[in-house]
C-alpha positions in Angstrom: 66.3 -133.8 42.0 63.5 -135.2 44.1 64.2 -136.6 47.6 63.3 -140.1 46.3 65.9 -139.7 43.5 68.6 -138.5 45.9 67.9 -141.2 48.5 67.5 -144.0 46.1 69.3 -143.0 42.8 69.2 -146.5 41.3 65.8 -147.6 42.7 64.0 -144.5 41.6 64.8 -145.4 38.0 63.2 -148.9 38.2 59.7 -149.0 36.9 59.8 -152.5 35.5 61.9 -155.7 35.5 63.4 -154.5 32.2 64.9 -151.6 34.0 66.6 -154.0 36.4 68.1 -155.9 33.5 69.3 -152.7 31.9 71.7 -152.1 34.8 75.3 -153.3 34.7 75.8 -156.2 37.0 78.2 -154.2 39.2 75.3 -152.0 40.3 73.1 -154.8 41.6 74.5 -154.8 45.1 73.8 -151.1 45.4 70.3 -151.6 44.0 69.7 -154.3 46.6 70.9 -152.0 49.4 68.6 -149.2 48.3 65.7 -151.6 48.0 66.2 -152.9 51.5 66.4 -149.4 52.9 63.3 -148.4 51.0 61.4 -151.3 52.5 62.5 -150.4 56.0 61.5 -146.8 55.7 58.2 -147.5 54.0 57.0 -150.2 56.3 58.1 -148.3 59.4 55.8 -145.5 58.5 52.8 -147.5 57.4 53.1 -151.1 58.7 52.9 -154.3 56.7 54.7 -157.6 56.2 58.3 -157.0 56.9 60.9 -159.6 57.9 60.2 -162.1 55.1 60.6 -159.4 52.4 63.9 -158.1 53.8 65.2 -161.7 53.5 64.4 -161.9 49.7 65.9 -158.6 48.5 68.9 -160.1 46.7 66.9 -163.1 45.5 64.3 -160.9 44.0 66.9 -158.7 42.2 68.7 -161.8 40.9 65.5 -163.5 39.6 64.4 -160.4 37.7 67.9 -159.9 36.4 68.4 -163.4 35.0 64.9 -164.2 33.9 62.9 -162.3 31.3 60.0 -161.4 33.6 57.1 -161.1 33.1 57.4 -163.1 30.0 59.1 -165.7 32.2 56.5 -166.5 34.9 57.6 -165.8 38.4 55.2 -167.2 41.0 55.6 -166.3 44.7 54.2 -168.5 47.4 52.0 -166.8 50.0 53.3 -163.3 49.2 54.8 -162.2 52.5 58.1 -162.3 50.8 57.0 -160.4 47.7 57.3 -156.8 48.8 60.6 -156.4 47.0 59.0 -157.8 43.9 56.2 -155.3 44.0 58.8 -152.5 44.3 60.7 -153.6 41.2 57.6 -154.1 39.1 56.2 -150.6 39.0 54.5 -150.3 42.4 57.2 -148.5 44.3 55.3 -145.2 44.7 52.2 -147.0 46.0 53.9 -149.4 48.5 52.9 -147.1 51.4 49.3 -148.0 50.6 49.7 -151.7 50.9 47.0 -153.5 52.9 45.0 -150.2 53.0 41.6 -149.7 51.5 42.0 -149.0 47.8 45.7 -149.5 48.2 48.1 -152.2 47.0 47.0 -155.8 47.7 48.9 -157.5 50.6 49.9 -160.3 48.3 50.6 -160.8 44.5 47.5 -160.1 42.5 46.7 -160.7 38.8 44.3 -157.8 38.8 47.0 -155.5 40.2 50.0 -156.1 37.9 50.9 -158.0 34.7 54.0 -159.0 36.6 51.9 -161.1 39.0 51.0 -164.2 36.9 49.3 -165.9 39.9 47.3 -164.5 42.8 48.2 -166.0 46.2 47.2 -165.7 49.8 47.2 -169.2 51.3 50.5 -171.0 51.2 52.0 -173.9 49.2 50.3 -173.2 45.9 53.3 -171.8 43.9 54.7 -175.1 42.6 51.4 -176.4 41.3 50.6 -173.1 39.6 54.1 -172.7 38.1 54.0 -176.3 36.8 50.7 -175.6 35.1 52.3 -172.5 33.5 55.3 -174.5 32.4 53.2 -177.2 30.8 51.1 -174.6 29.1 54.2 -173.0 27.6 55.4 -176.4 26.4 52.0 -177.2 24.9 51.9 -173.8 23.1 55.5 -174.0 21.9 56.5 -170.9 23.8 60.1 -170.5 24.9 59.5 -169.1 28.3 60.3 -170.3 31.8 58.3 -170.8 35.0 59.8 -170.2 38.4 58.1 -170.9 41.8 59.6 -169.3 44.9 58.5 -171.2 48.1 59.5 -170.7 51.7 60.6 -173.6 53.9 57.5 -173.1 56.0 55.2 -173.4 53.0 57.1 -176.6 52.0 55.6 -178.2 55.1 52.2 -178.5 53.4 51.2 -181.6 51.6 50.2 -179.7 48.5 53.7 -178.6 47.8 54.9 -182.2 47.8 52.0 -183.3 45.6 53.2 -180.8 43.1 56.8 -181.8 43.4 55.9 -185.5 43.0 54.0 -184.6 39.8 56.6 -182.2 38.4 59.5 -184.6 39.0 57.8 -187.2 36.7 57.6 -184.8 33.8 60.0 -183.5 31.2 59.1 -179.9 31.8 61.2 -176.8 32.3 60.4 -175.7 35.8 62.5 -174.0 38.5 61.5 -174.3 42.2 63.4 -171.9 44.4 63.3 -173.1 48.0 63.8 -170.0 50.2 65.1 -171.5 53.4 65.1 -168.8 56.0 65.3 -170.9 59.2 68.9 -172.2 59.0 72.2 -170.7 60.2 74.0 -169.3 57.2 77.4 -169.4 58.8 77.6 -173.2 59.1 75.5 -174.4 56.2 76.4 -171.9 53.6 80.1 -171.4 53.7 82.7 -171.6 51.0 82.4 -175.4 50.6 78.7 -175.3 50.0 78.9 -172.5 47.5 81.7 -174.4 45.7 79.6 -177.5 45.6 76.6 -175.5 44.3 78.8 -174.0 41.6 80.1 -177.4 40.5 76.7 -179.1 40.5 75.0 -176.2 38.6 77.7 -175.8 36.0 77.1 -176.7 32.4 80.2 -178.9 32.5 78.9 -181.0 35.4 75.5 -181.3 33.7 77.2 -182.5 30.4 79.4 -185.0 32.2 76.5 -186.3 34.2 74.3 -186.7 31.1 77.2 -188.3 29.1 77.9 -190.7 31.9 74.3 -191.8 32.1 74.3 -192.4 28.3 77.5 -194.4 28.6 76.2 -196.5 31.5 72.8 -197.1 30.0 74.1 -200.3 28.4 75.6 -201.5 31.7 72.8 -201.7 34.2 75.0 -202.9 37.1 77.5 -200.2 36.7 74.8 -197.6 36.2 73.2 -198.6 39.5 76.6 -198.5 41.3 77.3 -195.0 39.9 73.8 -193.8 40.8 74.1 -195.0 44.4 77.6 -193.6 44.7 76.6 -190.2 43.5 73.5 -190.1 45.8 75.6 -191.4 48.8 78.1 -188.6 48.4 75.5 -185.9 47.8 73.4 -187.2 50.7 76.3 -186.9 53.1 77.1 -183.3 52.3 73.9 -181.9 50.8 70.2 -182.0 51.8 69.1 -182.6 48.3 68.7 -186.4 48.1 64.9 -186.2 48.7 64.5 -183.8 45.8 66.8 -185.8 43.5 64.7 -188.9 44.3 61.6 -187.0 43.3 63.1 -186.2 39.9 64.6 -182.7 40.4 68.1 -181.6 39.7 69.0 -180.1 43.1 71.4 -177.2 43.5 72.4 -175.7 46.8 72.3 -174.7 49.5 73.7 -171.3 48.5 73.8 -168.0 50.3 70.6 -166.1 49.3 72.2 -162.8 50.1 75.2 -163.4 47.9 74.2 -161.8 44.6 77.2 -163.2 42.7 76.4 -166.8 43.8 72.7 -166.3 43.0 73.4 -164.9 39.5 75.8 -167.7 38.8 73.4 -170.5 39.8 70.3 -169.0 38.2 72.1 -168.4 34.9 73.3 -172.0 34.8 70.0 -173.4 35.8 68.1 -171.3 33.2 69.9 -173.1 30.4 69.1 -176.6 31.7 66.0 -178.5 30.9 63.7 -180.5 33.2 62.7 -179.9 36.8 65.3 -177.9 38.8 65.4 -177.0 42.5 67.6 -174.2 43.8 68.0 -174.2 47.6 68.9 -170.7 48.9 69.4 -169.9 52.6 68.2 -166.4 53.6 67.8 -164.6 56.9 64.4 -163.1 57.7 64.7 -159.5 58.7 68.1 -159.2 56.9 69.6 -155.7 57.3 67.5 -154.6 60.2 68.9 -155.9 63.5 65.6 -156.0 65.6 63.9 -158.0 62.8 66.9 -160.4 62.5 66.8 -161.0 66.2 63.1 -161.6 66.4 61.6 -162.4 63.0 58.3 -163.6 64.5 57.5 -160.2 66.1 58.6 -158.5 63.0 56.7 -160.7 60.6 54.0 -158.1 60.1 54.4 -155.1 62.5 52.5 -151.9 62.5 54.3 -148.6 62.1 57.6 -148.5 64.1 60.5 -146.2 64.9 63.5 -147.2 62.8 66.1 -146.0 65.2 64.8 -147.5 68.4 63.0 -150.5 66.9 59.8 -149.6 68.9 56.6 -150.9 67.3 53.7 -148.4 67.8 50.8 -150.5 69.0 47.3 -149.2 69.5 46.1 -149.1 73.1 43.2 -151.4 73.8 41.0 -151.5 76.8 39.8 -155.1 76.4 41.4 -158.4 75.3 41.1 -159.6 71.8 39.1 -162.7 71.1 42.3 -164.6 70.4 43.5 -163.7 73.9 40.2 -164.7 75.4 40.6 -168.1 73.7 44.2 -168.5 74.9 43.4 -167.8 78.5 40.4 -170.1 78.3 42.5 -172.9 76.9 45.1 -172.6 79.7 42.3 -172.6 82.3 40.7 -175.6 80.8 44.0 -177.5 80.5 44.5 -176.9 84.3 41.3 -178.6 85.2 41.1 -181.3 82.4 44.2 -183.3 81.5 42.5 -184.5 78.3 42.7 -181.1 76.7 45.2 -180.9 73.8 45.9 -177.8 71.7 46.6 -178.0 68.0 47.5 -175.2 65.5 48.6 -175.3 61.9 51.5 -172.8 62.2 49.5 -170.0 63.9 50.7 -170.1 67.5 51.0 -166.3 67.9 47.9 -165.3 65.8 45.6 -167.8 67.5 46.7 -166.9 71.1 48.5 -170.1 71.9 51.8 -168.7 73.1 51.1 -169.1 76.8 49.6 -172.5 76.4 52.6 -173.7 74.4 54.9 -172.6 77.3 52.8 -173.9 80.2 51.7 -177.2 78.6 54.4 -178.1 76.0 53.6 -181.8 76.1 50.0 -181.0 75.1 50.7 -178.4 72.5 51.1 -179.4 68.8 52.1 -177.0 66.0 51.7 -179.2 63.0 53.1 -176.6 60.6 51.2 -175.5 57.5 49.2 -178.7 57.3 45.5 -178.0 57.9 44.3 -181.3 56.6 46.7 -183.2 58.9 45.7 -180.9 61.9 42.1 -182.0 61.6 42.7 -185.7 61.1 45.4 -185.7 63.8 42.8 -184.2 66.2 40.3 -187.0 65.1 42.9 -189.6 66.1 43.4 -188.0 69.5 39.6 -187.9 70.0 39.3 -191.6 69.2 41.5 -192.3 72.2 39.5 -190.3 74.7 41.4 -187.0 74.6 39.8 -183.6 74.0 41.6 -181.9 71.1 41.0 -178.2 70.4 42.0 -177.1 66.9 42.8 -173.4 66.9 42.5 -172.3 63.3 41.5 -169.3 61.3 38.2 -169.6 59.5 39.9 -169.1 56.1 42.4 -171.9 56.8 39.8 -174.5 57.9 38.6 -174.4 54.2 41.8 -176.4 53.5 40.7 -179.1 55.9 37.1 -179.4 54.8 37.1 -183.0 53.6 38.8 -184.1 56.9 36.2 -182.2 58.9 33.4 -184.1 57.2 34.9 -187.6 56.9 37.4 -187.9 59.8 35.6 -185.9 62.5 31.9 -185.4 61.8 31.1 -188.7 60.2 32.6 -190.5 63.2 30.9 -188.0 65.6 34.2 -187.3 67.4 34.5 -184.6 70.1 36.8 -182.2 68.4 36.5 -178.5 69.2 37.2 -176.1 66.4 38.1 -172.6 67.7 37.5 -170.5 64.5 39.5 -167.3 64.8 39.2 -164.4 62.3 35.6 -165.4 61.4 34.1 -162.6 59.2 36.0 -159.6 58.0 39.7 -159.7 58.8 40.9 -156.4 57.3 44.4 -155.9 55.8 45.0 -159.4 54.5 42.1 -159.0 52.2 39.9 -161.4 50.1 42.1 -164.5 50.6 41.8 -164.3 54.4 38.3 -163.0 55.0 36.4 -165.6 57.1 33.3 -165.3 55.0 32.2 -168.9 54.5 32.5 -171.1 57.6 28.8 -170.9 58.7 27.8 -171.9 55.2 30.2 -174.8 54.8 29.9 -176.1 58.3 26.2 -176.0 59.0 25.5 -178.5 56.2 27.6 -181.1 58.0 25.6 -183.6 60.2 26.6 -183.9 63.9 28.1 -180.4 63.9 27.2 -177.9 66.7 28.0 -174.3 65.7 28.1 -171.3 68.1 28.8 -167.6 67.5 29.5 -165.5 70.7 28.5 -161.9 70.9 31.1 -160.8 73.4 34.2 -161.9 75.3 32.4 -163.7 78.2 30.0 -165.5 75.9 33.0 -166.6 73.9 34.7 -168.1 77.0 31.5 -169.8 78.1 30.8 -171.2 74.6 34.3 -172.6 74.3 33.7 -174.4 77.6 30.3 -175.6 76.4 32.0 -177.1 73.4 34.1 -179.4 75.6 30.9 -180.7 77.2 29.5 -181.9 73.9 30.2 -185.5 72.9 30.6 -184.6 69.2 32.2 -182.0 66.9 31.7 -178.4 67.7 32.8 -175.0 66.2 32.9 -171.7 68.1 33.5 -168.9 65.6 34.6 -165.5 66.7 35.9 -162.3 64.9 39.2 -160.7 64.7 40.1 -158.0 67.3 38.4 -156.8 70.4 34.9 -157.4 71.6 32.5 -154.9 73.1 34.3 -154.9 76.4 32.1 -157.2 78.5 33.6 -158.4 81.8 34.8 -162.0 81.6 33.7 -164.4 84.4 36.3 -166.7 85.8 33.9 -169.5 86.4 32.5 -171.7 83.6 28.8 -171.9 82.8 27.6 -174.1 80.0 25.3 -172.4 77.5 22.0 -174.3 76.9 22.4 -176.0 73.6 20.3 -174.6 70.8 18.8 -171.8 73.0 18.5 -168.2 71.7 18.2 -165.2 74.0 15.8 -162.2 73.9 17.8 -159.0 74.3 15.3 -156.4 73.4 11.5 -156.4 73.2 10.3 -154.1 70.4 6.9 -152.7 69.6 7.1 -152.1 65.8 6.5 -155.7 64.7 10.0 -155.9 63.3 12.3 -158.6 64.7 16.1 -158.6 64.3 17.8 -162.0 64.6 21.5 -161.4 65.2 24.3 -164.0 65.0 27.5 -163.4 66.8 29.2 -160.1 66.2 26.1 -158.6 64.6 24.4 -158.3 67.9 26.1 -155.0 68.7 24.8 -153.2 65.5 21.4 -155.0 65.9 20.9 -153.5 69.4 21.6 -150.0 67.9 19.1 -150.7 65.1 16.6 -152.1 67.6 16.5 -148.7 69.3 16.1 -147.0 65.9 13.3 -149.2 64.6 11.8 -150.1 68.0 12.5 -153.7 66.9 12.8 -156.9 68.9 16.4 -158.1 69.0 17.3 -161.8 69.5 20.8 -163.1 70.2 20.5 -166.3 68.3 23.8 -167.7 69.7 23.5 -171.1 67.9 23.6 -171.6 64.1 23.2 -175.3 64.6 21.0 -176.4 66.2 18.8 -173.4 65.7 16.4 -172.4 68.4 13.4 -173.3 66.2 10.9 -172.7 69.0 12.1 -169.2 69.5 12.2 -168.6 65.8 8.6 -169.8 65.3 7.5 -167.7 68.3 9.1 -164.6 66.9 7.5 -165.2 63.5 4.1 -165.7 65.1 4.3 -162.5 67.1 6.0 -160.2 64.5 5.2 -158.9 61.1 8.7 -159.1 59.5 12.0 -160.8 60.4 15.6 -159.6 59.5 18.6 -161.9 60.1 22.1 -160.4 60.5 25.4 -162.4 60.2 29.0 -161.8 59.4 29.1 -164.6 56.9 28.0 -164.8 53.3 24.3 -164.6 52.8 24.3 -167.7 50.5 23.7 -170.7 52.6 24.4 -168.9 55.9 22.6 -168.5 59.2 19.8 -166.6 57.6 19.2 -169.3 55.1 19.0 -171.8 58.0 16.3 -169.6 59.6 14.3 -169.6 56.3 14.6 -173.3 56.0 13.3 -173.8 59.5 10.3 -171.4 58.9 9.5 -173.1 55.6 9.5 -176.5 57.3 7.1 -175.2 59.9 4.8 -173.8 57.2 5.3 -170.2 58.5 5.1 -167.5 55.8 6.5 -164.1 56.9 8.5 -161.4 55.1 12.2 -162.0 55.9 15.4 -160.3 54.9 18.8 -161.8 55.2 21.7 -159.4 55.7 25.3 -160.6 55.6 28.4 -160.5 53.3 27.2 -160.0 49.7 28.0 -162.3 46.8 31.3 -160.7 46.0 34.9 -160.8 47.3 35.6 -158.1 49.9 39.1 -156.7 49.4 41.6 -155.4 51.9 41.3 -152.4 54.3 40.8 -152.1 58.0 38.3 -154.4 59.6 35.9 -151.5 59.9 36.4 -150.5 56.2 35.7 -154.1 55.2 32.5 -154.2 57.2 31.4 -150.9 55.5 32.3 -152.4 52.1 30.1 -155.4 52.9 27.3 -153.2 54.2 27.6 -154.6 57.7 27.9 -151.4 59.7 25.0 -149.8 61.5 24.4 -147.2 58.8 24.5 -149.7 55.9 22.3 -152.2 57.7 19.8 -149.5 58.7 19.6 -148.3 55.1 19.0 -151.8 53.8 16.3 -152.5 56.4 14.6 -149.1 55.5 14.6 -149.9 51.8 13.2 -153.4 52.4 10.5 -152.2 54.8 9.4 -149.7 52.3 9.2 -152.4 49.6 7.1 -154.7 51.7 4.9 -152.1 53.3 2.1 -152.5 50.8 2.0 -156.3 51.5 1.9 -156.2 55.3 2.4 -153.1 57.4 4.6 -153.4 60.4 2.6 -153.8 63.6 3.4 -154.8 67.2 2.6 -158.3 68.2 2.3 -160.1 71.6 5.4 -159.6 73.8 7.8 -162.5 74.1 8.8 -164.0 77.4 12.2 -162.6 78.3 15.1 -164.9 78.3 17.4 -165.2 81.3 21.1 -164.4 81.3 22.0 -168.0 80.4 
C-alpha cells in the first residue's frame, strides 16, 4: 500500500468523475475530508490558490456526484475555486506542479482536461459560457445539462448580469450556482433557511407552483395578487427576489458545506427545466483555521508550515513596484487633496492597503468592474479631481472602450497605474500583461511611460499627475533593480529619451522600461549604444532620428508583444522621417506565453539576456552583407533627468 493510498484511501481511487459517482453516498463526507486534507498538504508544500478551493470541497463533490460530468458541462468562474475539481478529474498526482513551468495550469483549461469545458482566468464569464453550451445542447437535441459556478465577488461584474438577463428570458436548462463565501453561515444558513430551500426546490413545490399558474392564467387579477404575495413572502426571508425577477427559479441560501443539503437541492434542480439559481453559502479557507481567520492573506500563499500557519516568504532587498506605487500614492495624497485612488477589487495586489487606511474617503474599491472603474474615474476628472486607477495590465483590457470614449476622447486627466505589465508568471496566459503598449499607443491624447527602475517609476507617476490629459505608467511585477528612491518629486521631461551608454560598434539598442537592464548587459557585449526610451508616446523622435543617423543598425527591446508595440512605433517614426536603416524589434512573440515563474516566462518569450543576445547575433549575421556595423558620430550624453 502506497503512502497516498494509506493517507487518502478514498481519494486515491478517484481518477475521474465517474469514480466519484461510483461511491455510495455515505462515503462522500469522508471523501470530502480527504480532499480538503490533500489540498492543505499539497499547497503547503508548493504554494498556489488556497482559501477559495477549501471553501468549495463539498460543493465540488456534490456537483460531480449528481451531474454526469463531463457530459454535463461544469463551468467554473475565474478558477481560484477549482483546485478540488482538478483533483477529482484525474489531475491529483500533478497538483503539486500547479502554476509551475510545464505544470498544471492555474485555472481550468480546455487543453489540459476534457473535464474543463471552458478555459477561464478573468472573472464573470461562466454564466455566458454555460448559457452558450446549454443553448447548443438544446439546438443539437442533446440531453445534457450546463452548470456555471460563480463566486459572489465575480457576480459584481456587469457581464454576469448581462448573462443572467439574457438567460432569464430563455427557456433553456441552465443552473447557476452562486458560491457566496462572504456571509456568516450561522445566521443566514440555519435550519429555517435549509427547510425553505428544501421546500422551494422540491418537485411537489414546483408542481403546485406550475399548477397554480395554469389555474390562475384565466384570472389576471388573482394571478397578479398571487405573484405579488409569493414575491413579498420570499423577499422578506430570502435574498432571491432579484433573481426571480430576472427569470430564474431561485433556491437557497443553503449551507455549502452540508453535503446532504447540497445533494438534495442539486438532485431536485437537475430534474427541473428552465433557468435555475442555487445560492450556497461557503466559508473561504474552510477546514484550515488560519485561512478561515484571514482568507485574504491565504488567497494565494506560497509554501507554508501547516502546523504553525507560517507562510514562507522570499526575502527581498528592495520594494516591489506595487509597493513603490502605494507609497507614492500616499505621498501624493498628502500634498494634493484632489488625488483619488480607484481599484477594481485589487487592493492588496496593487499596493493600496496603506492608502485605503490613511485616506478612506478618497479610496474606492469598485469590485470586479473594470469598465465602471474607468468611467467612474472620468466622472471624477470632469469635476476637477485627479483620479488614479490602479489596475493590472491584463484587467485594463476589460475597460478598453471606456478608456477610449470616456477618458481619452474627452482628454480627461486620469492616471492609469498599470501593474503587472509584461510577464507575470504563475497565473499564466490569461494574466500576462502583454498587450497594453499596443492597445494604448493607438489612442489619441494618451501619454505612455515605462520606468526602468524604482525611482523612475515614482517620478513618472508624479509626472503623470502634472499632465492635463490621460496618462499611463506601466511597470512590471516584482522587484526592480534596486535603485534608491528619492523622496522629492521631479517631473520627467515629456517625450525625452536618455542616453545610457555610448557604443562604438554602430549598433544601437533602444530599450523600453524593464528591458533596460538586459540592454545594458548586451551593450557591453556588443559595444552598443543603449538608449532608455522612457516614453512610448510621445516618442523622442529627435533622439530616434539622431541615433539612426549615427548608427548602422537599431534594435528595440520591449516587454510587450512585438505586433503594434513600442518597436512598431519607432519604425513608424523612422519611416515618416524617410530614414532607412536595418532595424530589429524584440519583444513578446506572437504566441501565448503559459505559466511559470516570471523568469521562466521571460525565457520562454526570449526576453532574457541570453535569448536577446542570440537573436541579435543571428540578425546581425543576416544583415552583415547589406551594411556592416560601423561606429558613427558620438551622441551628446543625456543628463540624469
